[in-house]
RODO-2510 file (C-alpha; in nm, 4 decimals, decimal comma):
residues 438
     n   res          X          Y          Z
     1     m    12,5014     1,2742    -2,1976
     2     d    12,7056     1,5897    -2,2588
     3     s    13,0833     1,6157    -2,2431
     4     q    13,0811     1,7278    -1,8785
     5     q    12,8693     1,4295    -1,7720
     6     f    13,0958     1,2063    -1,9830
     7     r    13,3997     1,3325    -1,7920
     8     e    13,2330     1,2734    -1,4554
     9     f    13,1095     0,9260    -1,5542
    10     g    13,4470     0,8342    -1,7012
    11     k    13,6462     0,9488    -1,3982
    12     a    13,4109     0,7613    -1,1655
    13     a    13,4441     0,4445    -1,3756
    14     i    13,8248     0,4688    -1,3813
    15     d    13,8334     0,5159    -1,0038
    16     l    13,6033     0,2153    -0,9677
    17     l    13,8307    -0,0045    -1,1815
    18     a    14,1477     0,1108    -1,0060
    19     d    13,9917     0,0349    -0,6665
    20     y    13,8723    -0,3006    -0,7977
    21     m    14,2220    -0,4035    -0,9009
    22     d    14,3732    -0,2749    -0,5756
    23     n    14,1323    -0,4847    -0,3670
    24     i    14,0713    -0,7868    -0,5907
    25     r    14,2751    -1,0110    -0,3602
    26     d    14,0122    -0,9678    -0,0894
    27     k    13,7263    -1,0980    -0,3039
    28     d    13,6120    -1,4586    -0,3454
    29     v    13,7233    -1,5764    -0,6876
    30     l    13,3887    -1,7402    -0,7672
    31     p    13,0549    -1,5624    -0,7173
    32     s    12,7874    -1,6872    -0,4786
    33     v    12,4907    -1,6557    -0,7117
    34     e    12,2457    -1,8981    -0,8667
    35     p    12,1647    -1,9267    -1,2389
    36     g    11,9083    -1,6629    -1,3376
    37     y    11,9915    -1,4288    -1,0484
    38     l    12,0492    -1,1201    -1,2641
    39     m    11,7441    -1,1703    -1,4831
    40     k    11,5362    -1,1574    -1,1658
    41     m    11,7048    -0,8385    -1,0427
    42     l    11,6887    -0,6290    -1,3577
    43     p    11,3721    -0,4904    -1,5240
    44     e    11,2205    -0,6856    -1,8108
    45     n    11,2176    -0,3801    -2,0403
    46     a    11,4653    -0,1067    -2,1256
    47     p    11,3974     0,2344    -1,9648
    48     e    11,1867     0,4770    -2,1667
    49     e    11,3722     0,7845    -2,0375
    50     p    11,7474     0,8409    -1,9795
    51     e    11,8715     0,7431    -1,6373
    52     s    12,1498     0,8898    -1,4263
    53     w    12,4985     0,7488    -1,4719
    54     k    12,5233     0,7391    -1,0940
    55     d    12,2297     0,4962    -1,0873
    56     v    12,4010     0,2873    -1,3547
    57     l    12,7195     0,2594    -1,1478
    58     q    12,5147     0,1833    -0,8366
    59     d    12,3433    -0,1075    -1,0141
    60     f    12,6795    -0,2172    -1,1504
    61     n    12,8111    -0,2510    -0,7963
    62     q    12,4958    -0,4035    -0,6493
    63     a    12,3839    -0,6348    -0,9319
    64     i    12,6676    -0,6958    -1,1782
    65     m    12,9714    -0,7274    -0,9514
    66     p    12,8198    -1,0005    -0,7284
    67     g    12,7955    -1,2213    -1,0393
    68     v    13,1490    -1,1673    -1,1679
    69     t    13,4116    -1,4419    -1,1681
    70     h    13,7357    -1,2602    -1,0912
    71     w    13,9739    -1,3715    -1,3642
    72     h    14,2484    -1,1385    -1,2458
    73     s    14,2456    -1,2527    -0,8860
    74     p    14,5798    -1,3949    -0,7692
    75     r    14,3806    -1,7033    -0,6678
    76     f    14,2347    -1,7636    -1,0140
    77     h    14,4206    -2,0687    -1,1506
    78     a    14,1597    -2,2069    -1,3918
    79     f    14,1795    -2,2412    -1,7705
    80     y    14,4683    -2,0062    -1,8576
    81     p    14,6020    -1,6634    -1,7581
    82     t    14,4215    -1,3710    -1,9127
    83     g    14,6085    -1,0524    -1,9910
    84     q    14,5326    -0,7461    -1,7825
    85     s    14,7216    -0,4236    -1,7213
    86     f    14,6404    -0,0596    -1,6707
    87     e    14,8532     0,0128    -1,9763
    88     s    14,6296    -0,2086    -2,1898
    89     i    14,3096    -0,0696    -2,0409
    90     v    14,4124     0,2822    -2,1409
    91     g    14,5022     0,1605    -2,4919
    92     n    14,1572     0,0014    -2,5138
    93     m    13,9934     0,3236    -2,3983
    94     l    14,1725     0,5147    -2,6741
    95     s    14,0510     0,2584    -2,9270
    96     d    13,6930     0,2755    -2,8008
    97     g    13,7055     0,6540    -2,7905
    98     l    13,8183     0,6852    -3,1513
    99     g    13,5646     0,4219    -3,2562
   100     v    13,7215     0,3578    -3,5969
   101     i    13,6368     0,0516    -3,8077
   102     g    13,9630    -0,0337    -3,9820
   103     f    13,8705    -0,2794    -4,2550
   104     s    14,0774    -0,1072    -4,5264
   105     w    14,3666     0,1375    -4,5275
   106     i    14,1607     0,4466    -4,6124
   107     s    13,8957     0,3606    -4,3511
   108     s    14,1649     0,4523    -4,0951
   109     p    14,5280     0,4566    -4,2111
   110     a    14,6689     0,4665    -3,8571
   111     c    14,4656     0,1573    -3,7622
   112     t    14,6262    -0,0496    -4,0385
   113     e    14,9769     0,0904    -4,0135
   114     l    15,0064     0,0720    -3,6339
   115     e    14,9034    -0,2928    -3,6586
   116     v    15,1802    -0,3524    -3,9139
   117     v    15,4360    -0,1809    -3,6895
   118     s    15,3202    -0,3513    -3,3684
   119     m    15,3101    -0,6969    -3,5273
   120     n    15,6590    -0,6473    -3,6689
   121     w    15,7848    -0,5425    -3,3252
   122     l    15,6206    -0,8416    -3,1606
   123     g    15,7351    -1,0888    -3,4259
   124     k    16,0931    -0,9725    -3,3804
   125     l    16,0624    -1,0067    -3,0018
   126     l    15,9526    -1,3695    -3,0501
   127     g    16,2407    -1,4420    -3,2850
   128     l    16,0156    -1,5392    -3,5766
   129     p    16,1868    -1,5781    -3,9150
   130     e    16,1883    -1,2509    -4,1077
   131     e    15,9719    -1,3988    -4,3839
   132     f    15,6758    -1,3845    -4,1429
   133     l    15,7110    -1,0082    -4,0996
   134     n    15,5588    -0,7332    -4,3070
   135     c    15,8938    -0,5517    -4,3081
   136     s    16,0560    -0,8323    -4,5108
   137     d    16,0833    -0,8379    -4,8904
   138     g    15,8447    -1,1337    -4,9111
   139     p    15,4646    -1,1578    -4,8933
   140     g    15,4490    -1,2465    -4,5232
   141     g    15,3051    -1,0390    -4,2425
   142     g    15,1154    -1,0245    -3,9172
   143     v    14,7522    -0,9558    -3,8323
   144     i    14,5598    -0,9279    -3,5053
   145     q    14,2714    -1,1746    -3,4866
   146     g    14,0085    -1,1910    -3,2144
   147     s    14,1229    -1,5233    -3,0694
   148     a    14,3392    -1,8284    -3,1370
   149     s    14,0138    -2,0026    -3,2297
   150     e    13,9641    -1,7470    -3,5061
   151     a    14,3231    -1,7833    -3,6254
   152     t    14,2896    -2,1627    -3,6451
   153     q    13,9663    -2,1219    -3,8403
   154     v    14,1264    -1,8715    -4,0785
   155     g    14,4178    -2,1092    -4,1369
   156     l    14,1839    -2,3994    -4,2129
   157     l    13,9744    -2,2001    -4,4602
   158     v    14,2835    -2,0687    -4,6386
   159     a    14,4357    -2,4190    -4,6545
   160     k    14,1072    -2,5516    -4,7941
   161     d    14,0898    -2,2814    -5,0610
   162     k    14,4570    -2,3255    -5,1578
   163     t    14,4307    -2,7043    -5,1844
   164     i    14,1138    -2,6953    -5,3940
   165     r    14,2632    -2,4368    -5,6314
   166     r    14,5835    -2,6399    -5,6697
   167     l    14,4078    -2,9675    -5,7446
   168     l    14,1561    -2,8143    -5,9853
   169     e    14,4364    -2,6442    -6,1773
   170     a    14,6200    -2,9772    -6,2015
   171     d    14,3068    -3,1670    -6,3105
   172     p    14,0193    -2,9531    -6,4460
   173     t    13,7973    -3,2615    -6,4689
   174     l    13,7663    -3,2656    -6,0893
   175     s    13,4760    -3,0904    -5,9227
   176     e    13,5218    -2,8555    -5,6300
   177     g    13,2663    -3,0498    -5,4267
   178     d    13,4456    -3,3816    -5,4804
   179     v    13,7791    -3,2374    -5,3717
   180     a    13,6308    -3,0594    -5,0670
   181     a    13,4596    -3,3801    -4,9503
   182     r    13,7937    -3,5628    -4,9396
   183     l    13,9979    -3,3022    -4,7501
   184     v    14,1294    -3,3957    -4,4050
   185     a    14,2741    -3,1861    -4,1206
   186     y    14,4984    -3,3199    -3,8445
   187     t    14,6046    -3,2287    -3,4945
   188     s    14,7010    -3,3865    -3,1639
   189     d    14,4536    -3,5525    -2,9285
   190     q    14,5898    -3,2993    -2,6751
   191     c    14,4664    -3,0025    -2,8806
   192     n    14,2415    -2,7280    -2,7522
   193     s    13,8707    -2,7787    -2,8176
   194     s    13,8777    -2,4806    -3,0557
   195     v    14,1000    -2,6724    -3,2986
   196     e    13,8507    -2,9554    -3,3281
   197     k    13,5710    -2,6977    -3,3584
   198     a    13,7515    -2,5402    -3,6569
   199     g    13,7010    -2,8661    -3,8450
   200     l    13,3291    -2,8605    -3,7662
   201     l    13,2859    -2,5001    -3,8768
   202     g    13,5035    -2,5475    -4,1856
   203     n    13,3245    -2,8677    -4,2854
   204     m    13,6470    -3,0662    -4,2859
   205     k    13,7149    -3,3986    -4,1148
   206     m    13,9550    -3,3422    -3,8253
   207     r    14,1669    -3,6382    -3,7162
   208     l    14,2960    -3,6295    -3,3582
   209     l    14,6290    -3,8133    -3,3662
   210     k    14,7643    -3,9839    -3,0557
   211     a    15,0398    -3,7957    -2,8752
   212     d    15,3341    -3,9757    -2,7154
   213     s    15,3717    -4,0398    -2,3421
   214     n    15,4971    -3,6814    -2,2974
   215     g    15,1928    -3,5311    -2,4707
   216     r    15,3844    -3,4490    -2,7918
   217     l    15,2643    -3,5338    -3,1422
   218     r    15,5531    -3,6891    -3,3353
   219     g    15,6389    -3,6511    -3,7018
   220     e    15,6217    -4,0257    -3,7695
   221     t    15,2631    -4,0332    -3,6372
   222     v    15,1667    -3,7505    -3,8718
   223     k    15,3308    -3,9196    -4,1716
   224     q    15,1559    -4,2482    -4,0979
   225     a    14,8191    -4,0684    -4,0823
   226     f    14,8870    -3,8926    -4,4155
   227     d    14,9830    -4,2223    -4,5810
   228     e    14,6745    -4,4000    -4,4447
   229     d    14,4385    -4,1330    -4,5741
   230     i    14,6058    -4,1001    -4,9140
   231     a    14,5722    -4,4780    -4,9572
   232     q    14,1969    -4,4368    -4,9010
   233     g    14,1667    -4,1623    -5,1619
   234     l    14,1529    -3,8802    -4,9068
   235     i    14,3545    -3,5559    -4,9314
   236     p    14,5642    -3,4279    -4,6379
   237     c    14,5087    -3,0522    -4,6261
   238     y    14,5655    -2,8871    -4,2874
   239     m    14,7781    -2,9616    -3,9818
   240     v    14,7648    -2,7824    -3,6461
   241     a    15,0699    -2,8259    -3,4233
   242     n    15,0527    -2,7236    -3,0589
   243     l    15,3231    -2,5279    -2,8809
   244     g    15,1885    -2,5568    -2,5281
   245     t    14,8930    -2,7977    -2,5148
   246     t    14,5936    -2,7084    -2,2990
   247     g    14,6213    -2,9976    -2,0531
   248     i    14,9935    -3,0188    -1,9709
   249     c    15,1597    -2,7483    -2,1858
   250     a    15,3472    -2,9950    -2,4078
   251     f    15,5288    -2,8820    -2,7218
   252     d    15,4915    -3,0654    -3,0521
   253     p    15,8283    -3,0938    -3,2352
   254     l    15,7933    -2,8679    -3,5378
   255     y    16,1284    -2,9921    -3,6691
   256     e    15,9676    -3,3367    -3,7134
   257     i    15,6183    -3,2369    -3,8232
   258     g    15,7240    -2,9503    -4,0509
   259     p    15,9149    -3,1495    -4,3165
   260     v    15,6338    -3,4072    -4,3332
   261     c    15,3763    -3,1327    -4,3981
   262     n    15,5935    -2,9476    -4,6495
   263     e    15,6562    -3,2662    -4,8482
   264     a    15,2835    -3,3461    -4,8560
   265     n    15,1828    -2,9865    -4,9442
   266     v    14,9837    -2,9608    -4,6209
   267     w    14,9336    -2,6200    -4,4570
   268     l    15,1018    -2,6204    -4,1134
   269     h    14,9496    -2,3881    -3,8543
   270     v    15,0933    -2,3413    -3,5049
   271     d    14,8614    -2,2876    -3,2097
   272     a    15,0843    -2,1367    -2,9406
   273     a    14,7959    -1,9530    -2,7753
   274     y    14,9343    -1,9504    -2,4199
   275     a    15,2991    -2,0526    -2,4319
   276     g    15,3987    -1,8516    -2,7382
   277     a    15,4480    -1,5433    -2,5197
   278     a    15,7481    -1,7136    -2,3574
   279     f    15,9407    -1,6978    -2,6848
   280     i    16,0167    -1,3325    -2,6154
   281     c    16,2711    -1,4878    -2,3762
   282     p    16,5580    -1,6321    -2,5849
   283     e    16,6064    -1,9247    -2,3457
   284     y    16,2704    -2,0748    -2,4513
   285     r    16,2971    -2,0377    -2,8286
   286     h    16,4377    -2,3876    -2,8692
   287     l    16,0801    -2,5042    -2,8107
   288     m    15,9789    -2,3658    -3,1511
   289     k    16,2711    -2,5214    -3,3392
   290     g    16,1484    -2,5903    -3,6930
   291     v    15,9236    -2,2827    -3,7121
   292     e    16,0726    -2,2126    -4,0562
   293     y    15,8555    -2,4977    -4,1938
   294     v    15,5342    -2,3327    -4,0702
   295     d    15,2759    -2,1555    -4,2897
   296     s    15,0977    -1,9669    -4,0099
   297     f    15,1748    -1,9021    -3,6425
   298     d    14,9471    -1,7682    -3,3713
   299     f    14,9661    -1,6820    -3,0030
   300     n    14,7510    -1,4720    -2,7700
   301     p    14,9042    -1,1612    -2,6145
   302     h    14,5709    -1,1487    -2,4306
   303     k    14,6704    -1,4588    -2,2355
   304     w    15,0219    -1,4080    -2,1014
   305     l    15,1459    -1,0730    -2,2256
   306     l    14,9451    -0,8181    -2,0263
   307     v    14,7122    -0,7215    -2,3140
   308     n    14,3401    -0,7317    -2,2415
   309     f    14,1133    -0,9580    -2,4462
   310     d    14,0796    -0,9645    -2,7419
   311     c    14,4186    -0,9656    -2,9128
   312     s    14,5465    -1,2751    -3,0924
   313     a    14,8663    -1,2305    -3,2945
   314     m    14,8826    -1,4292    -3,6189
   315     w    15,1620    -1,4312    -3,8762
   316     v    15,1600    -1,5905    -4,2216
   317     k    15,4348    -1,6532    -4,4754
   318     r    15,2178    -1,5667    -4,7744
   319     g    14,9549    -1,3018    -4,7157
   320     y    14,8252    -1,3283    -5,0717
   321     e    14,6863    -1,6743    -4,9920
   322     l    14,4541    -1,5152    -4,7350
   323     v    14,3517    -1,2567    -4,9930
   324     n    14,2808    -1,5318    -5,2472
   325     a    14,0518    -1,7049    -4,9992
   326     f    13,8668    -1,4044    -4,8534
   327     n    13,8645    -1,1364    -5,1240
   328     v    13,5132    -1,0086    -5,1978
   329     q    13,5086    -0,6783    -5,3872
   330     r    13,2472    -0,4027    -5,3853
   331     i    13,2784    -0,0563    -5,5335
   332     y    13,2384     0,1019    -5,1894
   333     l    13,5413    -0,0977    -5,0676
   334     t    13,7788     0,0369    -5,3330
   335     d    14,0880     0,1658    -5,1526
   336     t    14,3422     0,4361    -5,2267
   337     d    14,6313     0,3241    -5,4459
   338     t    14,9637     0,3221    -5,2625
   339     n    15,3171     0,2305    -5,3564
   340     v    15,3889     0,1250    -4,9986
   341     k    15,3403    -0,2389    -4,8957
   342     v    15,0284    -0,2076    -4,6790
   343     p    14,7959    -0,5029    -4,6156
   344     d    14,4236    -0,4741    -4,6748
   345     y    14,3313    -0,6464    -4,3504
   346     r    13,9684    -0,7103    -4,4452
   347     h    14,1100    -0,9901    -4,6648
   348     w    14,3099    -1,1390    -4,3736
   349     q    14,0161    -1,2261    -4,1472
   350     m    13,6595    -1,3560    -4,1441
   351     p    13,4739    -1,0361    -4,0427
   352     l    13,4785    -0,7221    -4,2558
   353     g    13,5025    -0,4725    -3,9695
   354     r    13,7789    -0,4668    -3,7120
   355     r    13,8590    -0,2709    -3,3965
   356     f    14,1755    -0,0650    -3,3465
   357     r    14,3253    -0,3460    -3,1349
   358     a    14,6844    -0,2514    -3,2145
   359     l    14,6552     0,0485    -2,9794
   360     k    14,6499    -0,1642    -2,6639
   361     l    14,9303    -0,3911    -2,7888
   362     w    15,1369    -0,0842    -2,8778
   363     t    15,0803     0,0865    -2,5417
   364     v    15,1793    -0,2290    -2,3511
   365     m    15,4992    -0,2765    -2,5508
   366     r    15,5851     0,0929    -2,5151
   367     l    15,5169     0,1213    -2,1423
   368     y    15,6671    -0,2129    -2,0337
   369     g    15,9482    -0,2406    -2,2853
   370     a    16,0828    -0,5743    -2,4051
   371     e    16,2791    -0,6315    -2,0866
   372     g    15,9769    -0,5565    -1,8668
   373     l    15,7729    -0,8146    -2,0578
   374     r    16,0520    -1,0729    -2,0293
   375     k    16,0737    -1,0086    -1,6558
   376     y    15,6988    -1,0663    -1,6260
   377     i    15,7172    -1,4040    -1,8060
   378     r    16,0247    -1,5200    -1,6129
   379     n    15,8631    -1,4276    -1,2817
   380     h    15,5551    -1,6370    -1,3615
   381     i    15,7721    -1,9362    -1,4477
   382     s    15,9759    -1,8985    -1,1288
   383     l    15,6551    -1,8826    -0,9241
   384     a    15,5352    -2,2049    -1,0888
   385     l    15,8603    -2,3811    -0,9969
   386     h    15,8321    -2,2513    -0,6401
   387     f    15,4760    -2,3821    -0,6144
   388     a    15,5825    -2,7219    -0,7522
   389     n    15,8498    -2,7474    -0,4843
   390     l    15,5925    -2,6668    -0,2159
   391     v    15,3623    -2,9411    -0,3455
   392     r    15,6494    -3,1924    -0,3612
   393     s    15,7279    -3,1215     0,0044
   394     d    15,3927    -3,2809     0,0970
   395     d    15,4052    -3,6587     0,0472
   396     r    15,0291    -3,6735    -0,0145
   397     f    15,0786    -3,5145    -0,3564
   398     l    15,2490    -3,5997    -0,6825
   399     v    15,3622    -3,3392    -0,9368
   400     e    15,3342    -3,4977    -1,2797
   401     p    15,4450    -3,4263    -1,5476
   402     e    15,7222    -3,1773    -1,4820
   403     p    15,6040    -2,8142    -1,4661
   404     s    15,5922    -2,6439    -1,8056
   405     m    15,6019    -2,2641    -1,8336
   406     g    15,3581    -2,1338    -1,5700
   407     l    15,1604    -2,4575    -1,5494
   408     v    15,1930    -2,7058    -1,2627
   409     c    14,9930    -3,0307    -1,2859
   410     f    14,9525    -3,2218    -0,9600
   411     r    14,7270    -3,4813    -0,8038
   412     l    14,6761    -3,6690    -0,4809
   413     m    14,8629    -3,9966    -0,4400
   414     d    14,5330    -4,1608    -0,3386
   415     g    14,4055    -4,1422    -0,6970
   416     d    14,1662    -3,9610    -0,9254
   417     s    13,8533    -3,9890    -0,7103
   418     t    14,0244    -3,8282    -0,4112
   419     t    14,1781    -3,5619    -0,6327
   420     k    13,8352    -3,4827    -0,7776
   421     l    13,6901    -3,4571    -0,4274
   422     l    13,9618    -3,2084    -0,3335
   423     l    13,8882    -3,0021    -0,6435
   424     d    13,5137    -3,0066    -0,5719
   425     n    13,5756    -2,8938    -0,2128
   426     l    13,8012    -2,6108    -0,3252
   427     t    13,5485    -2,4942    -0,5835
   428     a    13,2660    -2,5000    -0,3291
   429     k    13,4600    -2,2672    -0,0982
   430     k    13,4923    -2,0147    -0,3859
   431     k    13,8271    -1,8881    -0,2508
   432     l    14,0368    -2,0601    -0,5167
   433     y    13,9534    -2,1639    -0,8719
   434     m    14,1224    -2,4484    -1,0576
   435     v    14,0096    -2,6926    -1,3277
   436     a    14,0918    -3,0551    -1,4042
   437     a    14,2625    -3,2189    -1,6993
   438     t    14,3026    -3,5857    -1,7837
***
C-alpha cells in the first residue's frame, strides 16, 4: 500500500468510526451471533496476493461488526465503563503511526519523558502526595501499565523480591526458597478476580479476608490475619486494598489498613481501577484518606477518564524497588548517561517493550482540561443518582446498598430468583446489557 492508498484507507476508516459513534445508540448492545460464526465466514487460509482495502472494509462491516458487543453504547451497563473519546483515538493513532518501542530513554526520549510529564499532571489532579511523583526530590514516580491486573502483579512481585532480600540480609542462613514458600498476600473477599489471579501467577498464597457489612475491609481484620499467620511461621508480604470494589464500589479505609501494613513491613498496594478517576474531584478525595501509608497506587484512565484501553496509571513511592526486582542488563540495553532524573521504564514493568501510551493520555488531558474531566465524572455520578431515584419510585424494586460513584445496585423485592429472571430476559433481548453481583 502506497502513501496515497494509505490516505484513502485512513480517511475511510475515520469516517466509518465517526459514523459508528454517531449512530451507536441505534444498535443492539449485544450481537445476535452464535459461537463460531466468524470462523465459518472467513477463509481458512490467508490470501496469497494483496487485496483491496475497500474489500477489507466491506468484510469489516459485513462480518466483523455483526459480532461486536458495543461497549460504548449508552445502554451498555455491564462490568465497568470503558474509556472512549475522539481525543484519545487520535492520540492512539499518533502512537501507532510513530510505532516507537520505548523501553529505555534512548529508544525514544519523548516516549519516556511525556509519560513522566503526563503521570505527574495526573497524579497532581488526583491529589496524590508529592512523594509519589517523579517531580519530587524522592525516588517516587508514575508509570503507565497495561491494566490494573498488571499493576497488581507488578506490586506483588516487587513486594516478594523486597521481602526476600530483607530477610536474607537479616539471616543469611535462610534459603530463598524457604522464605518464598512462607510468603502470604492479603486482600478483601470483595476484590476483583485479577487480584486473586496475581497470587496464582506470583506463586504466593492469597488470603481473601472478610469485609464488613458495608463491603469494606477493616484494619483490625487485617491485623488479626497477620498475627494468625505469623504465629504459624508464615510471613505477611503483600496487601491489596480496594478503593471501589467490583461488586458494590466500596472503599477500604486506608487510614486503618495503612498503619497495620507499615508496622508489619507489608507492601500496601491500592487497586482503585474504576473509582480512582473520581479523585480528580476534590469532594471525593476523603475516600482515599490514609494514602500516605501506601507503597503503590493504581487506577485505570481507560475505565472512567475518556482514555481508550490500554492505559493503567500506577505510582510508587520508591521506584528503585521496581528496578531491584526487574533489572536484567544486556550490552544492547545500555542507555545514554543523563544528569536528569529520568526513569528507565523497562525496569518498572513485566514486558521489555512498551507502546507510546502517554500520547493518548496527554491528548485527553490537553483537549478536555482538568475542569472538563471533572465535569464528566460529576455528570456520571449525577446520572447514577437520578437512575436510583427512578428505581426507588417503583415499589417492586429495592436499591441496596446506596449508590456509589456511577454504580447503582438494585434488585427485585421478590428475591434473587426473580431478579435473575429479569436479568436473563433483558440479556436475551440484547437491547440492554447488565451483569449480576452477589
